[in-house]
SELO-198819 format. One record per residue (C-alpha): residue in three letters; x, y, z; residue number from 1. Coordinates in steps of 0.2 Angstrom, whole numbers, plus 5000, padded with zeros to 4 digits. Layout:
<nodes>
NODE resn    x    y    z resi
NODE  ALA    X    Y    Z  NUM
...
</nodes>
This chain:
<nodes>
NODE resn    x    y    z resi
NODE  MET 5000 5000 5000    1
NODE  ASP 5015 5012 5003    2
NODE  GLY 5017 5012 4984    3
NODE  VAL 4999 5019 4980    4
NODE  VAL 5002 5037 4978    5
NODE  ASP 4984 5042 4977    6
NODE  PHE 4977 5032 4992    7
NODE  GLU 4960 5038 4998    8
NODE  TYR 4953 5028 5012    9
NODE  THR 4934 5029 5008   10
NODE  SER 4937 5024 4990   11
NODE  TRP 4948 5010 4995   12
NODE  MET 4935 5003 5007   13
NODE  GLU 4921 5004 4994   14
NODE  GLU 4930 4998 4979   15
NODE  ILE 4942 4985 4986   16
NODE  VAL 4938 4980 5003   17
NODE  ARG 4919 4979 5002   18
NODE  PRO 4919 4968 4987   19
NODE  ALA 4933 4957 4994   20
NODE  ARG 4923 4954 5010   21
NODE  GLU 4907 4950 5000   22
NODE  MET 4917 4937 4990   23
NODE  GLY 4925 4930 5005   24
NODE  ILE 4943 4935 4999   25
NODE  LEU 4956 4939 5012   26
NODE  ILE 4966 4955 5010   27
NODE  PHE 4985 4952 5012   28
NODE  GLU 4995 4968 5015   29
NODE  ASP 5014 4964 5012   30
NODE  ARG 5019 4979 5023   31
NODE  LYS 5034 4971 5031   32
NODE  PHE 5032 4979 5049   33
NODE  ALA 5049 4980 5057   34
NODE  ASP 5048 4991 5073   35
NODE  ILE 5044 4988 5091   36
NODE  GLY 5026 4983 5096   37
NODE  HIS 5020 5000 5100   38
NODE  VAL 5026 5008 5084   39
NODE  SER 5019 4994 5074   40
NODE  LYS 5003 4996 5082   41
NODE  THR 5003 5014 5078   42
NODE  GLN 5007 5011 5060   43
NODE  MET 4993 4998 5059   44
NODE  LEU 4981 5012 5065   45
NODE  GLY 4989 5026 5055   46
NODE  HIS 4982 5036 5040   47
NODE  GLN 4980 5020 5029   48
NODE  ARG 4971 5012 5044   49
NODE  ILE 4978 4995 5039   50
NODE  ALA 4970 4987 5054   51
NODE  THR 4953 4990 5048   52
NODE  TRP 4955 4981 5031   53
NODE  ALA 4970 4969 5031   54
NODE  ASP 4967 4951 5036   55
NODE  ILE 4985 4946 5035   56
NODE  VAL 5001 4957 5036   57
NODE  THR 5020 4953 5035   58
NODE  ALA 5032 4958 5048   59
NODE  HIS 5051 4955 5052   60
NODE  ARG 5056 4947 5068   61
NODE  ILE 5072 4957 5071   62
NODE  SER 5064 4969 5083   63
NODE  GLY 5058 4956 5095   64
NODE  PRO 5042 4946 5098   65
NODE  ASP 5032 4961 5104   66
NODE  ILE 5030 4967 5086   67
NODE  ILE 5017 4953 5084   68
NODE  ASP 5008 4958 5100   69
NODE  GLY 5007 4976 5094   70
NODE  ILE 5000 4971 5077   71
NODE  HIS 4987 4961 5085   72
NODE  ALA 4983 4975 5098   73
NODE  ALA 4979 4986 5083   74
NODE  TRP 4967 4973 5076   75
NODE  GLY 4959 4972 5093   76
NODE  GLU 4956 4991 5094   77
NODE  VAL 4946 4991 5079   78
NODE  GLY 4936 4975 5084   79
NODE  ARG 4945 4963 5071   80
NODE  LYS 4956 4948 5070   81
NODE  GLY 4970 4944 5058   82
NODE  SER 4986 4935 5057   83
NODE  VAL 5005 4938 5054   84
NODE  LEU 5017 4931 5041   85
NODE  ILE 5035 4932 5048   86
NODE  LEU 5049 4935 5036   87
NODE  ALA 5061 4920 5038   88
NODE  GLN 5070 4922 5022   89
NODE  MET 5071 4935 5008   90
NODE  SER 5074 4933 4989   91
NODE  SER 5084 4949 4986   92
NODE  SER 5103 4947 4983   93
NODE  GLY 5114 4952 4998   94
NODE  ASN 5101 4951 5011   95
NODE  LEU 5106 4948 5029   96
NODE  LEU 5094 4934 5033   97
NODE  ASP 5106 4920 5034   98
NODE  ALA 5102 4902 5039   99
NODE  ARG 5105 4905 5057  100
NODE  TYR 5093 4920 5057  101
NODE  THR 5080 4909 5048  102
NODE  GLU 5082 4895 5061  103
NODE  LYS 5080 4907 5076  104
NODE  THR 5065 4916 5068  105
NODE  VAL 5056 4900 5065  106
NODE  ALA 5060 4892 5082  107
NODE  SER 5054 4908 5091  108
NODE  CYS 5038 4910 5080  109
NODE  LYS 5031 4894 5074  110
NODE  GLY 5022 4890 5091  111
NODE  MET 5013 4907 5091  112
NODE  PRO 4995 4907 5088  113
NODE  GLY 4995 4924 5081  114
NODE  VAL 5007 4919 5067  115
NODE  CYS 5000 4910 5052  116
NODE  GLY 5016 4906 5043  117
NODE  PHE 5032 4912 5036  118
NODE  ILE 5039 4921 5020  119
NODE  GLY 5052 4911 5011  120
NODE  ASN 5065 4914 4997  121
NODE  GLY 5055 4910 4981  122
NODE  SER 5071 4912 4970  123
NODE  ASP 5079 4896 4978  124
NODE  PRO 5070 4879 4979  125
NODE  LEU 5083 4873 4991  126
NODE  SER 5080 4887 5003  127
NODE  ILE 5061 4884 5002  128
NODE  SER 5064 4865 5006  129
NODE  SER 5075 4869 5021  130
NODE  LEU 5062 4881 5027  131
NODE  ARG 5048 4868 5026  132
NODE  GLU 5058 4856 5035  133
NODE  SER 5060 4868 5050  134
NODE  VAL 5043 4875 5049  135
NODE  GLY 5034 4858 5048  136
NODE  PRO 5016 4856 5041  137
NODE  GLU 5008 4867 5054  138
NODE  LYS 5011 4884 5047  139
NODE  LEU 5010 4891 5029  140
NODE  ILE 5025 4896 5018  141
NODE  LEU 5022 4910 5006  142
NODE  THR 5036 4914 4993  143
NODE  PRO 5039 4931 4984  144
NODE  GLY 5053 4932 4971  145
NODE  ILE 5042 4923 4958  146
NODE  ASN 5042 4926 4940  147
NODE  PHE 5041 4916 4924  148
NODE  ASP 5055 4927 4916  149
NODE  PRO 5070 4929 4928  150
NODE  ARG 5077 4943 4916  151
NODE  GLN 5064 4955 4923  152
NODE  SER 5076 4956 4939  153
NODE  VAL 5080 4974 4944  154
NODE  MET 5089 4981 4960  155
NODE  GLY 5095 4965 4967  156
NODE  GLN 5078 4955 4965  157
NODE  ARG 5080 4937 4961  158
NODE  TYR 5067 4926 4954  159
NODE  GLY 5061 4908 4954  160
NODE  HIS 5047 4899 4944  161
NODE  PRO 5030 4896 4953  162
NODE  THR 5030 4877 4950  163
NODE  GLU 5047 4875 4958  164
NODE  ALA 5042 4885 4973  165
NODE  ILE 5026 4874 4976  166
NODE  ARG 5036 4858 4973  167
NODE  SER 5049 4863 4986  168
NODE  GLY 5036 4866 5000  169
NODE  ALA 5028 4883 4997  170
NODE  ASP 5009 4884 5000  171
NODE  ALA 5007 4899 4990  172
NODE  VAL 5017 4911 4979  173
NODE  ILE 5018 4930 4979  174
NODE  VAL 5019 4938 4962  175
NODE  GLY 5022 4957 4959  176
NODE  SER 5031 4963 4944  177
NODE  GLY 5027 4947 4934  178
NODE  ILE 5009 4953 4934  179
NODE  ILE 5010 4972 4935  180
NODE  ARG 5023 4974 4922  181
NODE  SER 5014 4963 4909  182
NODE  ASP 5004 4969 4895  183
NODE  SER 4988 4961 4901  184
NODE  VAL 4987 4961 4920  185
NODE  SER 4972 4949 4921  186
NODE  LYS 4979 4937 4909  187
NODE  ALA 4996 4936 4918  188
NODE  ALA 4987 4934 4935  189
NODE  ALA 4978 4919 4928  190
NODE  GLN 4994 4911 4921  191
NODE  TYR 5002 4912 4938  192
NODE  ALA 4987 4906 4946  193
NODE  ASN 4985 4891 4934  194
NODE  ALA 5003 4886 4935  195
NODE  THR 5003 4886 4954  196
NODE  MET 4986 4877 4956  197
NODE  ASP 4992 4864 4943  198
NODE  GLU 5007 4860 4953  199
NODE  MET 4997 4858 4969  200
</nodes>
């Protein structure tokens, strides 16, 4: 949502959130919260009012476990419930989330009821397999860094194929540039969805 330059809350709620709720579609905000619990709560309740419409958000574990409490406190303040996906891996080149960080993150979060799963490295099937082994079957793994065409990589992003991600243990893939940079957004979205579902 940070990339939407003309965000207007009333229009967002009417044009996106209301239809999604009518269709039973969860709204996932890939916000990557990273601060302490109090600050994350404030951000959830800020001008975008994420707590009022997001059902799932992403967060880093680096600042401590209170970040999860802060996010859930924001949902509680607006009378809603949601869940958090924790970044255990990243697909960008040069990132600092090494194997030891991943191991500690999973160990500290996989028993938390407010955490529904983890974000894995979609560009590397071996990383996904290793993450699945650590996480077990109880929590979800979602993987960004997915694109049919790895040549679209810019600014350190690395890509993997959706079928390889699912085959390696991901439950779902997150596709950004592969869809929004395509000539036909709806056609591209359908292609990624079909490739993912076929592998499942």
